[in-house]
N, C-alpha and C positions, 0 to 999 in steps of 0.2 A: 191224273191227268194235268199236265201245268196249262197255267191260263196267262196270256198276257192283253194288255189293252194296245190296239193300234188305231192310226187316225183312217177316217173313212174314204181319205184319198188312196192309202197303201192298198186297202181291199180292193178298190176299183181298181187300181193297177192292175192287179192278178185277176181280176174278172175279165178285163177288156183287153188284156195283153197288150196293152200300152202304158209307159207311163205317165200318169196322170198326177201323181203324188210330186212335190216339190223337192223328195230326197228318194234318190235311189237306194242308197243307204239304208234306209227306212223299209223299202220294199224288200231289199234281201233280209232283213233283221225279220220280218214276216214269214219269207219263205224258209229261211232256216228253221224259224221255231216252229211252223207248220210241220215240215217232213225231214230237217236236217239238212236240206241242201239249198243252194241259191237257184236252184233251177226249175222255172216255171212250167208246170205240168200240168195236165187235168186231175190230176189227184189233188194239189193244191187248190185248184178253182172248186172242185167238187166236195171240199172239207170246207170251204168257207161258205157255199150254197148251203150245206147240211145245217151250219152253224146260224146262219143267217139267210134266210129264205128270199127275203126281198132283193138279194144281190142276184139274182135267176134272170130279172128282168132288165137288168143295167145294159145299155150301149151308149156310146160316146153317140151325141145326136149328130145326123150326118150333116145338120148345116154348122155345127161348130169347127168351123177352119181355121181357127187361130188359137194360139196359146190363151189369151184373153176369153175367148169363148169357151175354151175347155174349161179352163179355171173356173168359169161361171158357172159352168154344168155341175162340176165338183162340188161348189159353194150350194148350188140347190139342192144336190142331195144330200150334202149334210144338213143342212137347215131341216131337212124334211126326214130323215134317218138318225142323225147325231152327228157328234165331231169325232167319236172315237168308240171301239168294239172290243169288246173282249174276244179272244178267240184261243180256243183250245189246240195244244199242241196235239197231231197224229199220234195215236196208242203206238208205244214203243219208239217214240222220239224221245230220246234221252236230253236233247240238248234244251 
């Protein structure tokens, strides 16, 4: 099973279903790595949660109504859990 390392912001983008990462290309790379498609679906979300259980509780705070506030939230999550995380591809994904 192949593994790659991705920024916390990419993982959060998949979990919350909203791009909080500075790079959409990086989020696409994560999705393609996970299951071979750029499509965000429940399989990708559940796969990430299996590997990084702390992700299940991640939600953008209701009071984060600006890009700066969302960026501050991402920074606080990164400070607590780390800036980068190893992610395994789903079994059968050859990419």
